[in-house]
C-alpha positions as CSV (number, residue, x, y, z in Angstrom):
1,M,71.8,28.5,188.3
2,F,71.7,31.4,190.1
3,K,70.6,30.9,193.9
4,N,70.2,33.6,196.9
5,L,70.8,31.8,199.9
6,Q,69.7,34.0,203.0
7,L,72.1,34.2,205.9
8,A,71.6,34.3,209.5
9,T,72.1,37.9,210.6
10,A,74.2,36.5,214.1
11,T,76.5,34.7,211.6
12,L,77.7,38.0,209.0
13,P,80.6,39.9,210.3
14,D,81.0,42.4,213.0
15,A,81.5,45.6,210.8
16,D,83.4,47.3,213.8
17,A,85.6,44.8,213.3
18,L,87.1,46.5,210.9
19,V,90.6,48.3,211.4
20,Y,91.1,51.6,210.1
21,E,94.3,53.1,209.2
22,P,95.1,56.6,209.8
23,L,95.5,59.1,207.4
24,D,98.8,61.5,207.5
25,S,99.1,63.6,210.2
26,R,99.8,66.4,208.6
27,Y,96.2,66.4,206.9
28,I,95.1,68.1,209.9
29,R,96.4,71.3,208.9
30,I,94.6,71.4,205.6
31,M,91.4,70.6,207.8
32,R,92.4,73.2,210.0
33,I,92.7,75.9,208.0
34,G,90.0,75.4,205.8
35,S,87.7,75.8,208.7
36,A,89.4,78.7,210.3
37,L,88.7,80.2,206.3
38,L,85.4,79.6,206.5
39,W,84.6,80.7,209.7
40,I,86.9,84.2,208.8
41,V,84.6,84.7,205.5
42,I,80.9,84.3,207.8
43,L,82.7,86.7,210.2
44,A,83.8,89.7,207.7
45,A,80.0,88.9,205.9
46,V,78.7,89.3,209.2
47,W,80.7,92.9,209.4
48,V,80.3,94.0,205.7
49,I,76.6,94.1,206.5
50,Y,77.1,96.1,209.4
51,L,79.0,98.8,207.9
52,I,76.5,99.1,205.3
53,A,73.7,98.7,207.6
54,D,71.9,102.4,207.6
55,E,72.0,103.6,211.9
56,P,75.1,101.2,212.1
57,K,75.7,102.3,215.8
58,A,72.3,101.1,217.0
59,W,73.1,97.4,215.3
60,L,76.4,97.6,217.0
61,P,75.2,95.6,220.1
62,V,74.0,92.9,217.9
63,F,77.0,92.7,215.4
64,L,79.6,92.4,218.4
65,A,77.7,89.8,219.9
66,L,77.5,87.8,216.4
67,S,80.6,88.4,216.3
68,A,81.9,87.0,219.3
69,A,79.3,83.8,219.1
70,L,81.0,83.4,215.8
71,L,84.4,83.7,217.3
72,L,83.6,80.8,219.6
73,G,81.9,78.6,217.0
74,L,85.7,79.4,215.3
75,I,87.3,77.8,218.4
76,G,84.9,74.9,219.3
77,N,85.0,74.0,215.8
78,Q,89.6,74.2,216.1
79,S,89.5,71.5,219.2
80,I,86.6,69.3,217.8
81,L,88.7,69.0,214.4
82,H,91.4,67.1,216.3
83,R,88.7,64.0,217.1
84,A,87.1,64.3,213.7
85,F,90.9,63.9,212.5
86,Q,91.3,61.1,214.3
87,Y,88.3,59.1,213.2
88,R,88.8,58.9,209.7
89,G,90.6,56.5,208.2
90,I,91.3,53.9,205.7
91,A,90.9,49.9,205.6
92,V,92.3,48.6,202.4
93,R,90.8,44.7,202.2
94,E,91.0,41.6,199.6
95,H,88.2,42.8,197.8
96,D,87.2,46.2,198.1
97,V,88.7,49.3,200.1
98,T,86.6,51.3,202.6
99,Y,86.4,54.9,203.9
100,R,85.3,56.3,207.4
101,S,84.4,60.1,208.0
102,G,82.5,62.0,209.7
103,L,82.5,63.2,213.8
104,F,78.6,63.3,214.3
105,M,77.1,62.3,211.3
106,S,79.5,59.4,210.4
107,R,79.5,57.7,207.5
108,E,81.9,54.5,206.3
109,T,81.6,54.2,201.9
110,S,83.2,50.7,201.2
111,V,84.2,50.5,196.8
112,P,84.4,46.8,195.4
113,Y,86.8,46.4,193.5
114,R,85.2,44.5,190.7
115,R,83.2,48.0,190.7
116,V,86.0,50.1,190.1
117,Q,86.2,52.2,186.5
118,Q,88.9,54.3,187.3
119,V,91.4,55.1,190.3
120,V,92.9,59.4,190.0
121,L,95.5,60.2,192.3
122,S,95.2,64.5,192.7
123,Q,96.5,67.0,194.5
124,N,94.9,70.4,195.2
125,W,96.6,73.3,196.4
126,P,96.9,73.3,200.0
127,E,97.8,69.3,199.2
128,K,100.7,69.9,197.1
129,R,101.8,72.5,199.4
130,I,102.0,70.0,202.2
131,G,103.2,66.9,200.0
132,L,99.6,65.1,200.1
133,Y,98.0,63.3,197.9
134,S,93.8,62.1,197.4
135,I,92.8,59.3,195.4
136,K,89.6,59.3,193.9
137,I,88.3,56.0,193.1
138,Q,85.3,56.2,190.4
139,N,82.3,53.7,190.7
140,A,81.3,51.7,187.6
141,A,77.9,51.3,188.6
142,D,77.5,54.7,188.6
143,A,79.2,57.6,186.9
144,N,78.5,60.2,189.3
145,A,79.2,58.3,192.3
146,H,83.1,58.1,193.4
147,L,85.0,58.3,196.6
148,R,87.5,60.7,197.4
149,I,90.2,59.9,200.4
150,S,92.1,63.0,201.0
151,G,95.4,62.7,202.9
152,L,97.4,60.7,201.9
153,G,101.3,60.4,201.3
154,Q,102.6,60.1,198.0
155,E,104.2,56.9,198.6
156,R,100.9,55.1,200.4
157,A,98.2,56.8,197.8
158,E,100.4,55.5,195.3
159,R,100.8,51.9,196.6
160,I,96.7,51.8,197.3
161,K,96.2,53.2,193.8
162,A,98.5,50.2,192.6
163,F,97.1,47.6,194.7
164,I,93.3,48.9,193.5
165,L,94.3,48.4,189.5
166,S,95.7,45.3,189.9
167,H,92.8,43.8,191.8
168,I,90.4,45.1,188.8
169,V,92.0,42.6,186.6
170,H,92.1,40.0,188.7
171,D,88.6,40.2,190.0
172,E,86.7,40.6,186.9
173,G,86.1,37.2,185.9
174,L,84.0,37.1,189.1
């Protein structure tokens, strides 16, 4: 017979008690380069617009101010990235894996092993250059839902993948 007993919220475990392990320290380089490239592309687009504008000399002060603001944004973003990197982390527990990211809009995503359909290790070009891996965990409950954890060393990524795969088999009886 199915039971669904109510629990007192005061007796629930504290979510903040979860200890997250940091990502590989080399991953911050990928974060910095990706962010800088985005800001540079935006700055280049501003200058392309300036160059094709009618009467560009009249618009020069506006484009210089906009360029200065974009450069300040780039510098500010680069200084915040270190804190954002430190906030990211992974917690592998007995029945699920949890990933935390986002500095201003933080997100914690947990995937129970019994809902995992597939675990894939991958590398994009920057990760391959530095020797890092990403784990993509496909959720069986929703074909479009997956958790991607980037910034892991090869040995650690392979250990996590093997652990999750071994628990998929064990949790099927639940």
